[in-house]
PDB file of N, CA, C and O in Angstrom:
ATOM      1  N   MET A   1      10.979  12.100 -30.891  1.00  0.00           N
ATOM      2  CA  MET A   1      10.569  12.199 -29.508  1.00  0.00           C
ATOM      3  C   MET A   1      11.634  12.989 -28.733  1.00  0.00           C
ATOM      4  O   MET A   1      12.832  12.785 -28.930  1.00  0.00           O
ATOM      5  N   LYS A   2      11.189  13.886 -27.857  1.00  0.00           N
ATOM      6  CA  LYS A   2      12.114  14.682 -27.067  1.00  0.00           C
ATOM      7  C   LYS A   2      12.797  13.818 -26.014  1.00  0.00           C
ATOM      8  O   LYS A   2      12.194  12.896 -25.466  1.00  0.00           O
ATOM      9  N   LYS A   3      14.043  14.123 -25.744  1.00  0.00           N
ATOM     10  CA  LYS A   3      14.803  13.387 -24.730  1.00  0.00           C
ATOM     11  C   LYS A   3      14.612  14.010 -23.359  1.00  0.00           C
ATOM     12  O   LYS A   3      14.360  15.209 -23.240  1.00  0.00           O
ATOM     13  N   ASP A   4      14.733  13.184 -22.322  1.00  0.00           N
ATOM     14  CA  ASP A   4      14.729  13.603 -20.919  1.00  0.00           C
ATOM     15  C   ASP A   4      13.425  14.232 -20.444  1.00  0.00           C
ATOM     16  O   ASP A   4      13.440  14.993 -19.477  1.00  0.00           O
ATOM     17  N   ILE A   5      12.295  13.938 -21.093  1.00  0.00           N
ATOM     18  CA  ILE A   5      11.021  14.449 -20.592  1.00  0.00           C
ATOM     19  C   ILE A   5      10.092  13.323 -20.130  1.00  0.00           C
ATOM     20  O   ILE A   5       9.073  13.584 -19.491  1.00  0.00           O
ATOM     21  N   HIS A   6      10.432  12.097 -20.445  1.00  0.00           N
ATOM     22  CA  HIS A   6       9.592  10.966 -20.083  1.00  0.00           C
ATOM     23  C   HIS A   6      10.096  10.314 -18.795  1.00  0.00           C
ATOM     24  O   HIS A   6      11.304  10.261 -18.563  1.00  0.00           O
ATOM     25  N   PRO A   7       9.178   9.814 -17.950  1.00  0.00           N
ATOM     26  CA  PRO A   7       9.606   9.171 -16.708  1.00  0.00           C
ATOM     27  C   PRO A   7      10.353   7.872 -16.984  1.00  0.00           C
ATOM     28  O   PRO A   7      10.178   7.251 -18.033  1.00  0.00           O
ATOM     29  N   ASN A   8      11.162   7.483 -16.056  1.00  0.00           N
ATOM     30  CA  ASN A   8      11.957   6.264 -16.154  1.00  0.00           C
ATOM     31  C   ASN A   8      11.141   5.084 -15.620  1.00  0.00           C
ATOM     32  O   ASN A   8      11.095   4.861 -14.411  1.00  0.00           O
ATOM     33  N   TYR A   9      10.499   4.329 -16.515  1.00  0.00           N
ATOM     34  CA  TYR A   9       9.726   3.162 -16.095  1.00  0.00           C
ATOM     35  C   TYR A   9      10.656   1.981 -15.898  1.00  0.00           C
ATOM     36  O   TYR A   9      11.542   1.728 -16.714  1.00  0.00           O
ATOM     37  N   ARG A  10      10.444   1.256 -14.796  1.00  0.00           N
ATOM     38  CA  ARG A  10      11.226   0.061 -14.494  1.00  0.00           C
ATOM     39  C   ARG A  10      10.378  -0.838 -13.616  1.00  0.00           C
ATOM     40  O   ARG A  10       9.333  -0.412 -13.125  1.00  0.00           O
ATOM     41  N   LYS A  11      10.804  -2.056 -13.412  1.00  0.00           N
ATOM     42  CA  LYS A  11      10.093  -2.989 -12.533  1.00  0.00           C
ATOM     43  C   LYS A  11      10.305  -2.560 -11.085  1.00  0.00           C
ATOM     44  O   LYS A  11      11.434  -2.332 -10.653  1.00  0.00           O
ATOM     45  N   VAL A  12       9.205  -2.453 -10.342  1.00  0.00           N
ATOM     46  CA  VAL A  12       9.239  -2.057  -8.932  1.00  0.00           C
ATOM     47  C   VAL A  12       8.419  -3.069  -8.153  1.00  0.00           C
ATOM     48  O   VAL A  12       7.357  -3.491  -8.610  1.00  0.00           O
ATOM     49  N   LEU A  13       8.900  -3.462  -6.983  1.00  0.00           N
ATOM     50  CA  LEU A  13       8.184  -4.395  -6.127  1.00  0.00           C
ATOM     51  C   LEU A  13       7.379  -3.609  -5.092  1.00  0.00           C
ATOM     52  O   LEU A  13       7.946  -2.890  -4.269  1.00  0.00           O
ATOM     53  N   PHE A  14       6.058  -3.751  -5.143  1.00  0.00           N
ATOM     54  CA  PHE A  14       5.174  -3.155  -4.135  1.00  0.00           C
ATOM     55  C   PHE A  14       4.853  -4.237  -3.120  1.00  0.00           C
ATOM     56  O   PHE A  14       4.417  -5.327  -3.492  1.00  0.00           O
ATOM     57  N   LYS A  15       5.065  -3.948  -1.832  1.00  0.00           N
ATOM     58  CA  LYS A  15       4.850  -4.917  -0.764  1.00  0.00           C
ATOM     59  C   LYS A  15       3.728  -4.434   0.143  1.00  0.00           C
ATOM     60  O   LYS A  15       3.819  -3.365   0.746  1.00  0.00           O
ATOM     61  N   ASP A  16       2.660  -5.238   0.233  1.00  0.00           N
ATOM     62  CA  ASP A  16       1.559  -4.937   1.146  1.00  0.00           C
ATOM     63  C   ASP A  16       2.011  -5.367   2.537  1.00  0.00           C
ATOM     64  O   ASP A  16       2.183  -6.559   2.793  1.00  0.00           O
ATOM     65  N   ILE A  17       2.206  -4.401   3.441  1.00  0.00           N
ATOM     66  CA  ILE A  17       2.732  -4.726   4.768  1.00  0.00           C
ATOM     67  C   ILE A  17       1.683  -5.389   5.660  1.00  0.00           C
ATOM     68  O   ILE A  17       2.029  -5.972   6.687  1.00  0.00           O
ATOM     69  N   THR A  18       0.409  -5.308   5.281  1.00  0.00           N
ATOM     70  CA  THR A  18      -0.645  -5.938   6.064  1.00  0.00           C
ATOM     71  C   THR A  18      -0.683  -7.444   5.825  1.00  0.00           C
ATOM     72  O   THR A  18      -0.801  -8.220   6.773  1.00  0.00           O
ATOM     73  N   THR A  19      -0.583  -7.863   4.557  1.00  0.00           N
ATOM     74  CA  THR A  19      -0.692  -9.279   4.207  1.00  0.00           C
ATOM     75  C   THR A  19       0.629  -9.892   3.782  1.00  0.00           C
ATOM     76  O   THR A  19       0.690 -11.094   3.526  1.00  0.00           O
ATOM     77  N   ASP A  20       1.685  -9.100   3.700  1.00  0.00           N
ATOM     78  CA  ASP A  20       3.006  -9.554   3.279  1.00  0.00           C
ATOM     79  C   ASP A  20       2.999 -10.089   1.841  1.00  0.00           C
ATOM     80  O   ASP A  20       3.793 -10.963   1.495  1.00  0.00           O
ATOM     81  N   GLN A  21       2.102  -9.560   1.016  1.00  0.00           N
ATOM     82  CA  GLN A  21       1.974  -9.945  -0.393  1.00  0.00           C
ATOM     83  C   GLN A  21       2.843  -9.020  -1.241  1.00  0.00           C
ATOM     84  O   GLN A  21       2.931  -7.824  -0.963  1.00  0.00           O
ATOM     85  N   ASN A  22       3.489  -9.572  -2.280  1.00  0.00           N
ATOM     86  CA  ASN A  22       4.336  -8.792  -3.179  1.00  0.00           C
ATOM     87  C   ASN A  22       3.694  -8.660  -4.549  1.00  0.00           C
ATOM     88  O   ASN A  22       3.059  -9.592  -5.043  1.00  0.00           O
ATOM     89  N   PHE A  23       3.868  -7.472  -5.168  1.00  0.00           N
ATOM     90  CA  PHE A  23       3.378  -7.213  -6.516  1.00  0.00           C
ATOM     91  C   PHE A  23       4.519  -6.608  -7.316  1.00  0.00           C
ATOM     92  O   PHE A  23       5.065  -5.577  -6.922  1.00  0.00           O
ATOM     93  N   LEU A  24       4.885  -7.218  -8.415  1.00  0.00           N
ATOM     94  CA  LEU A  24       5.934  -6.710  -9.286  1.00  0.00           C
ATOM     95  C   LEU A  24       5.272  -5.997 -10.462  1.00  0.00           C
ATOM     96  O   LEU A  24       4.585  -6.620 -11.271  1.00  0.00           O
ATOM     97  N   VAL A  25       5.490  -4.666 -10.550  1.00  0.00           N
ATOM     98  CA  VAL A  25       4.777  -3.823 -11.505  1.00  0.00           C
ATOM     99  C   VAL A  25       5.767  -2.852 -12.143  1.00  0.00           C
ATOM    100  O   VAL A  25       6.734  -2.445 -11.500  1.00  0.00           O
ATOM    101  N   SER A  26       5.536  -2.481 -13.388  1.00  0.00           N
ATOM    102  CA  SER A  26       6.315  -1.412 -14.007  1.00  0.00           C
ATOM    103  C   SER A  26       5.819  -0.080 -13.463  1.00  0.00           C
ATOM    104  O   SER A  26       4.617   0.185 -13.463  1.00  0.00           O
ATOM    105  N   SER A  27       6.738   0.755 -13.002  1.00  0.00           N
ATOM    106  CA  SER A  27       6.352   2.012 -12.377  1.00  0.00           C
ATOM    107  C   SER A  27       7.476   3.029 -12.517  1.00  0.00           C
ATOM    108  O   SER A  27       8.630   2.674 -12.756  1.00  0.00           O
ATOM    109  N   SER A  28       7.118   4.296 -12.364  1.00  0.00           N
ATOM    110  CA  SER A  28       8.113   5.367 -12.370  1.00  0.00           C
ATOM    111  C   SER A  28       8.298   5.968 -10.981  1.00  0.00           C
ATOM    112  O   SER A  28       8.953   7.001 -10.839  1.00  0.00           O
ATOM    113  N   VAL A  29       7.730   5.334  -9.955  1.00  0.00           N
ATOM    114  CA  VAL A  29       7.815   5.850  -8.593  1.00  0.00           C
ATOM    115  C   VAL A  29       9.283   5.861  -8.136  1.00  0.00           C
ATOM    116  O   VAL A  29      10.056   4.960  -8.463  1.00  0.00           O
ATOM    117  N   GLU A  30       9.642   6.894  -7.377  1.00  0.00           N
ATOM    118  CA  GLU A  30      11.005   7.027  -6.855  1.00  0.00           C
ATOM    119  C   GLU A  30      11.063   6.489  -5.436  1.00  0.00           C
ATOM    120  O   GLU A  30      10.215   6.826  -4.610  1.00  0.00           O
ATOM    121  N   THR A  31      12.045   5.661  -5.147  1.00  0.00           N
ATOM    122  CA  THR A  31      12.229   5.106  -3.806  1.00  0.00           C
ATOM    123  C   THR A  31      13.708   4.821  -3.571  1.00  0.00           C
ATOM    124  O   THR A  31      14.460   4.569  -4.513  1.00  0.00           O
ATOM    125  N   GLN A  32      14.115   4.864  -2.308  1.00  0.00           N
ATOM    126  CA  GLN A  32      15.503   4.597  -1.945  1.00  0.00           C
ATOM    127  C   GLN A  32      15.708   3.147  -1.498  1.00  0.00           C
ATOM    128  O   GLN A  32      16.832   2.645  -1.503  1.00  0.00           O
ATOM    129  N   GLU A  33      14.609   2.473  -1.109  1.00  0.00           N
ATOM    130  CA  GLU A  33      14.707   1.106  -0.609  1.00  0.00           C
ATOM    131  C   GLU A  33      14.777   0.113  -1.760  1.00  0.00           C
ATOM    132  O   GLU A  33      14.202   0.339  -2.825  1.00  0.00           O
ATOM    133  N   THR A  34      15.489  -0.991  -1.533  1.00  0.00           N
ATOM    134  CA  THR A  34      15.549  -2.077  -2.502  1.00  0.00           C
ATOM    135  C   THR A  34      15.324  -3.396  -1.787  1.00  0.00           C
ATOM    136  O   THR A  34      15.452  -3.484  -0.565  1.00  0.00           O
ATOM    137  N   ILE A  35      14.983  -4.438  -2.569  1.00  0.00           N
ATOM    138  CA  ILE A  35      14.746  -5.760  -2.004  1.00  0.00           C
ATOM    139  C   ILE A  35      15.129  -6.813  -3.027  1.00  0.00           C
ATOM    140  O   ILE A  35      14.982  -6.599  -4.230  1.00  0.00           O
ATOM    141  N   GLN A  36      15.622  -7.957  -2.549  1.00  0.00           N
ATOM    142  CA  GLN A  36      15.917  -9.100  -3.405  1.00  0.00           C
ATOM    143  C   GLN A  36      14.647  -9.913  -3.578  1.00  0.00           C
ATOM    144  O   GLN A  36      14.008 -10.279  -2.592  1.00  0.00           O
ATOM    145  N   HIS A  37      14.270 -10.201  -4.821  1.00  0.00           N
ATOM    146  CA  HIS A  37      13.086 -11.009  -5.112  1.00  0.00           C
ATOM    147  C   HIS A  37      13.443 -11.950  -6.252  1.00  0.00           C
ATOM    148  O   HIS A  37      13.743 -11.505  -7.361  1.00  0.00           O
ATOM    149  N   GLU A  38      13.410 -13.242  -5.982  1.00  0.00           N
ATOM    150  CA  GLU A  38      13.738 -14.284  -6.956  1.00  0.00           C
ATOM    151  C   GLU A  38      15.105 -14.048  -7.587  1.00  0.00           C
ATOM    152  O   GLU A  38      15.282 -14.227  -8.792  1.00  0.00           O
ATOM    153  N   GLY A  39      16.068 -13.645  -6.763  1.00  0.00           N
ATOM    154  CA  GLY A  39      17.444 -13.472  -7.205  1.00  0.00           C
ATOM    155  C   GLY A  39      17.737 -12.166  -7.925  1.00  0.00           C
ATOM    156  O   GLY A  39      18.857 -11.977  -8.401  1.00  0.00           O
ATOM    157  N   VAL A  40      16.776 -11.261  -8.020  1.00  0.00           N
ATOM    158  CA  VAL A  40      16.966  -9.975  -8.684  1.00  0.00           C
ATOM    159  C   VAL A  40      16.651  -8.867  -7.680  1.00  0.00           C
ATOM    160  O   VAL A  40      15.716  -8.984  -6.887  1.00  0.00           O
ATOM    161  N   GLU A  41      17.435  -7.797  -7.720  1.00  0.00           N
ATOM    162  CA  GLU A  41      17.201  -6.669  -6.814  1.00  0.00           C
ATOM    163  C   GLU A  41      16.275  -5.657  -7.484  1.00  0.00           C
ATOM    164  O   GLU A  41      16.521  -5.225  -8.610  1.00  0.00           O
ATOM    165  N   TYR A  42      15.200  -5.283  -6.772  1.00  0.00           N
ATOM    166  CA  TYR A  42      14.205  -4.349  -7.279  1.00  0.00           C
ATOM    167  C   TYR A  42      14.038  -3.193  -6.301  1.00  0.00           C
ATOM    168  O   TYR A  42      14.275  -3.365  -5.105  1.00  0.00           O
ATOM    169  N   PRO A  43      13.632  -2.009  -6.785  1.00  0.00           N
ATOM    170  CA  PRO A  43      13.221  -0.942  -5.870  1.00  0.00           C
ATOM    171  C   PRO A  43      11.979  -1.403  -5.094  1.00  0.00           C
ATOM    172  O   PRO A  43      11.146  -2.133  -5.633  1.00  0.00           O
ATOM    173  N   LEU A  44      11.856  -0.984  -3.844  1.00  0.00           N
ATOM    174  CA  LEU A  44      10.767  -1.433  -2.971  1.00  0.00           C
ATOM    175  C   LEU A  44       9.892  -0.264  -2.548  1.00  0.00           C
ATOM    176  O   LEU A  44      10.389   0.785  -2.137  1.00  0.00           O
ATOM    177  N   VAL A  45       8.556  -0.460  -2.655  1.00  0.00           N
ATOM    178  CA  VAL A  45       7.577   0.505  -2.152  1.00  0.00           C
ATOM    179  C   VAL A  45       6.646  -0.266  -1.220  1.00  0.00           C
ATOM    180  O   VAL A  45       6.046  -1.263  -1.622  1.00  0.00           O
ATOM    181  N   LYS A  46       6.529   0.195   0.019  1.00  0.00           N
ATOM    182  CA  LYS A  46       5.646  -0.455   0.991  1.00  0.00           C
ATOM    183  C   LYS A  46       4.296   0.252   0.989  1.00  0.00           C
ATOM    184  O   LYS A  46       4.228   1.479   1.061  1.00  0.00           O
ATOM    185  N   VAL A  47       3.214  -0.537   0.906  1.00  0.00           N
ATOM    186  CA  VAL A  47       1.858   0.013   0.925  1.00  0.00           C
ATOM    187  C   VAL A  47       1.070  -0.650   2.044  1.00  0.00           C
ATOM    188  O   VAL A  47       1.331  -1.801   2.393  1.00  0.00           O
ATOM    189  N   GLU A  48       0.099   0.077   2.612  1.00  0.00           N
ATOM    190  CA  GLU A  48      -0.722  -0.464   3.691  1.00  0.00           C
ATOM    191  C   GLU A  48      -1.941  -1.194   3.166  1.00  0.00           C
ATOM    192  O   GLU A  48      -2.411  -2.142   3.796  1.00  0.00           O
ATOM    193  N   ILE A  49      -2.461  -0.774   2.025  1.00  0.00           N
ATOM    194  CA  ILE A  49      -3.667  -1.387   1.470  1.00  0.00           C
ATOM    195  C   ILE A  49      -3.425  -1.707   0.004  1.00  0.00           C
ATOM    196  O   ILE A  49      -2.934  -0.872  -0.756  1.00  0.00           O
ATOM    197  N   SER A  50      -3.774  -2.925  -0.380  1.00  0.00           N
ATOM    198  CA  SER A  50      -3.722  -3.335  -1.779  1.00  0.00           C
ATOM    199  C   SER A  50      -4.928  -4.238  -2.035  1.00  0.00           C
ATOM    200  O   SER A  50      -5.786  -4.395  -1.167  1.00  0.00           O
ATOM    201  N   SER A  51      -4.989  -4.821  -3.211  1.00  0.00           N
ATOM    202  CA  SER A  51      -6.116  -5.705  -3.509  1.00  0.00           C
ATOM    203  C   SER A  51      -6.108  -6.953  -2.634  1.00  0.00           C
ATOM    204  O   SER A  51      -7.147  -7.597  -2.487  1.00  0.00           O
ATOM    205  N   SER A  52      -4.971  -7.313  -2.049  1.00  0.00           N
ATOM    206  CA  SER A  52      -4.933  -8.488  -1.181  1.00  0.00           C
ATOM    207  C   SER A  52      -5.416  -8.197   0.239  1.00  0.00           C
ATOM    208  O   SER A  52      -5.742  -9.128   0.976  1.00  0.00           O
ATOM    209  N   SER A  53      -5.470  -6.916   0.642  1.00  0.00           N
ATOM    210  CA  SER A  53      -5.888  -6.600   2.007  1.00  0.00           C
ATOM    211  C   SER A  53      -7.132  -5.719   2.073  1.00  0.00           C
ATOM    212  O   SER A  53      -7.696  -5.556   3.155  1.00  0.00           O
ATOM    213  N   HIS A  54      -7.578  -5.145   0.960  1.00  0.00           N
ATOM    214  CA  HIS A  54      -8.749  -4.269   0.976  1.00  0.00           C
ATOM    215  C   HIS A  54     -10.017  -5.108   1.129  1.00  0.00           C
ATOM    216  O   HIS A  54     -10.174  -6.102   0.419  1.00  0.00           O
ATOM    217  N   PRO A  55     -10.928  -4.739   2.035  1.00  0.00           N
ATOM    218  CA  PRO A  55     -12.148  -5.531   2.272  1.00  0.00           C
ATOM    219  C   PRO A  55     -12.996  -5.755   1.024  1.00  0.00           C
ATOM    220  O   PRO A  55     -13.630  -6.803   0.903  1.00  0.00           O
ATOM    221  N   PHE A  56     -13.024  -4.817   0.107  1.00  0.00           N
ATOM    222  CA  PHE A  56     -13.835  -4.974  -1.101  1.00  0.00           C
ATOM    223  C   PHE A  56     -13.346  -6.158  -1.931  1.00  0.00           C
ATOM    224  O   PHE A  56     -14.157  -6.911  -2.468  1.00  0.00           O
ATOM    225  N   TYR A  57     -12.029  -6.329  -2.041  1.00  0.00           N
ATOM    226  CA  TYR A  57     -11.451  -7.398  -2.851  1.00  0.00           C
ATOM    227  C   TYR A  57     -11.275  -8.700  -2.083  1.00  0.00           C
ATOM    228  O   TYR A  57     -11.441  -9.782  -2.646  1.00  0.00           O
ATOM    229  N   SER A  58     -10.940  -8.601  -0.796  1.00  0.00           N
ATOM    230  CA  SER A  58     -10.660  -9.812  -0.020  1.00  0.00           C
ATOM    231  C   SER A  58     -11.921 -10.414   0.602  1.00  0.00           C
ATOM    232  O   SER A  58     -11.938 -11.602   0.924  1.00  0.00           O
ATOM    233  N   GLY A  59     -12.980  -9.612   0.776  1.00  0.00           N
ATOM    234  CA  GLY A  59     -14.206 -10.105   1.388  1.00  0.00           C
ATOM    235  C   GLY A  59     -14.112 -10.238   2.897  1.00  0.00           C
ATOM    236  O   GLY A  59     -15.016 -10.794   3.521  1.00  0.00           O
ATOM    237  N   LYS A  60     -13.047  -9.743   3.491  1.00  0.00           N
ATOM    238  CA  LYS A  60     -12.841  -9.847   4.934  1.00  0.00           C
ATOM    239  C   LYS A  60     -12.829  -8.461   5.552  1.00  0.00           C
ATOM    240  O   LYS A  60     -12.336  -7.502   4.959  1.00  0.00           O
ATOM    241  N   GLU A  61     -13.382  -8.373   6.759  1.00  0.00           N
ATOM    242  CA  GLU A  61     -13.325  -7.121   7.509  1.00  0.00           C
ATOM    243  C   GLU A  61     -11.886  -6.887   7.938  1.00  0.00           C
ATOM    244  O   GLU A  61     -11.156  -7.829   8.246  1.00  0.00           O
ATOM    245  N   ARG A  62     -11.490  -5.628   7.954  1.00  0.00           N
ATOM    246  CA  ARG A  62     -10.155  -5.275   8.397  1.00  0.00           C
ATOM    247  C   ARG A  62     -10.214  -4.771   9.821  1.00  0.00           C
ATOM    248  O   ARG A  62     -10.982  -3.860  10.131  1.00  0.00           O
ATOM    249  N   ALA A  63      -9.418  -5.349  10.678  1.00  0.00           N
ATOM    250  CA  ALA A  63      -9.416  -4.951  12.084  1.00  0.00           C
ATOM    251  C   ALA A  63      -8.373  -3.868  12.313  1.00  0.00           C
ATOM    252  O   ALA A  63      -7.356  -3.802  11.622  1.00  0.00           O
ATOM    253  N   GLY A  64      -8.647  -3.024  13.293  1.00  0.00           N
ATOM    254  CA  GLY A  64      -7.669  -2.032  13.694  1.00  0.00           C
ATOM    255  C   GLY A  64      -8.014  -0.633  13.246  1.00  0.00           C
ATOM    256  O   GLY A  64      -8.680  -0.438  12.229  1.00  0.00           O
ATOM    257  N   GLY A  65      -7.559   0.332  14.005  1.00  0.00           N
ATOM    258  CA  GLY A  65      -7.714   1.721  13.630  1.00  0.00           C
ATOM    259  C   GLY A  65      -9.029   2.354  14.031  1.00  0.00           C
ATOM    260  O   GLY A  65      -9.083   3.571  14.208  1.00  0.00           O
ATOM    261  N   THR A  66     -10.095   1.577  14.183  1.00  0.00           N
ATOM    262  CA  THR A  66     -11.394   2.170  14.475  1.00  0.00           C
ATOM    263  C   THR A  66     -11.850   1.886  15.903  1.00  0.00           C
ATOM    264  O   THR A  66     -12.964   2.253  16.277  1.00  0.00           O
ATOM    265  N   THR A  67     -11.018   1.246  16.692  1.00  0.00           N
ATOM    266  CA  THR A  67     -11.399   0.899  18.046  1.00  0.00           C
ATOM    267  C   THR A  67     -11.700   2.147  18.856  1.00  0.00           C
ATOM    268  O   THR A  67     -10.845   3.017  19.026  1.00  0.00           O
ATOM    269  N   GLY A  68     -12.929   2.223  19.355  1.00  0.00           N
ATOM    270  CA  GLY A  68     -13.329   3.321  20.209  1.00  0.00           C
ATOM    271  C   GLY A  68     -13.750   4.589  19.487  1.00  0.00           C
ATOM    272  O   GLY A  68     -14.159   5.549  20.140  1.00  0.00           O
ATOM    273  N   ARG A  69     -13.666   4.628  18.186  1.00  0.00           N
ATOM    274  CA  ARG A  69     -14.007   5.846  17.458  1.00  0.00           C
ATOM    275  C   ARG A  69     -15.501   6.143  17.541  1.00  0.00           C
ATOM    276  O   ARG A  69     -15.897   7.301  17.675  1.00  0.00           O
ATOM    277  N   ILE A  70     -16.318   5.118  17.463  1.00  0.00           N
ATOM    278  CA  ILE A  70     -17.765   5.313  17.537  1.00  0.00           C
ATOM    279  C   ILE A  70     -18.164   5.785  18.922  1.00  0.00           C
ATOM    280  O   ILE A  70     -18.970   6.705  19.057  1.00  0.00           O
ATOM    281  N   ASP A  71     -17.602   5.157  19.960  1.00  0.00           N
ATOM    282  CA  ASP A  71     -17.894   5.572  21.333  1.00  0.00           C
ATOM    283  C   ASP A  71     -17.446   7.010  21.580  1.00  0.00           C
ATOM    284  O   ASP A  71     -18.155   7.779  22.230  1.00  0.00           O
ATOM    285  N   LYS A  72     -16.287   7.371  21.072  1.00  0.00           N
ATOM    286  CA  LYS A  72     -15.782   8.725  21.235  1.00  0.00           C
ATOM    287  C   LYS A  72     -16.703   9.732  20.537  1.00  0.00           C
ATOM    288  O   LYS A  72     -16.985  10.802  21.076  1.00  0.00           O
ATOM    289  N   PHE A  73     -17.169   9.379  19.332  1.00  0.00           N
ATOM    290  CA  PHE A  73     -18.093  10.242  18.602  1.00  0.00           C
ATOM    291  C   PHE A  73     -19.404  10.408  19.364  1.00  0.00           C
ATOM    292  O   PHE A  73     -19.905  11.523  19.506  1.00  0.00           O
ATOM    293  N   ASN A  74     -19.959   9.298  19.855  1.00  0.00           N
ATOM    294  CA  ASN A  74     -21.239   9.346  20.584  1.00  0.00           C
ATOM    295  C   ASN A  74     -21.119  10.173  21.853  1.00  0.00           C
ATOM    296  O   ASN A  74     -22.044  10.914  22.186  1.00  0.00           O
ATOM    297  N   GLN A  75     -20.002  10.068  22.574  1.00  0.00           N
ATOM    298  CA  GLN A  75     -19.811  10.875  23.778  1.00  0.00           C
ATOM    299  C   GLN A  75     -19.689  12.354  23.445  1.00  0.00           C
ATOM    300  O   GLN A  75     -20.212  13.200  24.170  1.00  0.00           O
ATOM    301  N   LYS A  76     -19.015  12.664  22.372  1.00  0.00           N
ATOM    302  CA  LYS A  76     -18.791  14.058  22.000  1.00  0.00           C
ATOM    303  C   LYS A  76     -20.091  14.742  21.564  1.00  0.00           C
ATOM    304  O   LYS A  76     -20.327  15.907  21.881  1.00  0.00           O
ATOM    305  N   TYR A  77     -20.922  14.004  20.839  1.00  0.00           N
ATOM    306  CA  TYR A  77     -22.124  14.609  20.265  1.00  0.00           C
ATOM    307  C   TYR A  77     -23.440  14.087  20.858  1.00  0.00           C
ATOM    308  O   TYR A  77     -24.495  14.267  20.249  1.00  0.00           O
ATOM    309  N   LYS A  78     -23.402  13.459  22.006  1.00  0.00           N
ATOM    310  CA  LYS A  78     -24.655  12.959  22.588  1.00  0.00           C
ATOM    311  C   LYS A  78     -25.535  14.118  23.036  1.00  0.00           C
ATOM    312  O   LYS A  78     -25.052  15.185  23.413  1.00  0.00           O
ATOM    313  N   LYS A  79     -26.827  13.877  22.983  1.00  0.00           N
ATOM    314  CA  LYS A  79     -27.787  14.923  23.376  1.00  0.00           C
ATOM    315  C   LYS A  79     -27.819  15.062  24.883  1.00  0.00           C
ATOM    316  O   LYS A  79     -27.740  14.082  25.623  1.00  0.00           O
ATOM    317  N   LYS A  80     -27.935  16.280  25.308  1.00  0.00           N
ATOM    318  CA  LYS A  80     -27.914  16.556  26.759  1.00  0.00           C
ATOM    319  C   LYS A  80     -29.326  16.687  27.268  1.00  0.00           C
ATOM    320  O   LYS A  80     -29.533  16.920  28.459  1.00  0.00           O
TER     321      LYS A  80
END
């Protein structure tokens, strides 16, 4: 096997900032942030949507971000 061509896989903590849920996964993602989890320091990646916050998996509607978008669309494209 050739050296220095494969990514560096290690344990990385992905944190869903919406639900404050943590996922410890092997990954090659590069990040500068770290976090202590169960007494061990891991690289940290913050995500906005994961299986704990996505409506398809959680069964709950997600609030925010769409307030007024429908009204704005209707005003922009309403028939005269």
